Steps between C-alpha positions, in 0.01 A plus 500: 500500500613460138861564409666592174584131453134390499395382156157484337471133410185550297299280734148584597581570865352818633631811667217626715185457290677564168666237280880503514514616136316818608763560768774451239326751272493758778866427574590546132315831491689616809832399341428702186390800708824470698695487173323812373568685825864386505543610137356842573720548806808382310430743216479781757847415630431277801818292511343222708226468239764503226677207667170317548407553136846389388458186709163429341653518154808301602295223658215508248242559771181677390675596175690307235862450600711776348855544626555819301193662656628385840837659426330827407317519831808400699700771322241761595528398865881487478506854362343603831776322693297192591733222619253225413462631145877510464530140620219378274680651198812313604296181521368541144854552369632214713259250344462666160128557537386743230857619452824337393649319796777716638644409837717815507195724463316289754783554747490878441128511581541270800777726634284812462224326693738370766645850542148608600491225763307228319601176674377279216727685258791420731406133468478531120851644494 
């Protein structure tokens, strides 16, 4: 069973009766459909989708890396009281990704997340 760490090497090996490049094309289509669905859900206020979309922008997966777009989606989730969104904002401030590095602001966001029980935020603190 393939995992998310499997890589298309561009070789001519086959998946079933189809060339591997065909399988990669199907996989790419599925990724873009997932992105479209995640974007729609995020726009409708789904905080898990907002975090997922923020992660895509932060990591540059499926879309071009854009820390400010990531921050926007994390803020939307944070406004709904999402502990992960709060921690992710702290992370961006901590490393200065898309914003001026500000460890004091990072600590504020980490504390808000930790207050909601996020164990990773406790570690960040």
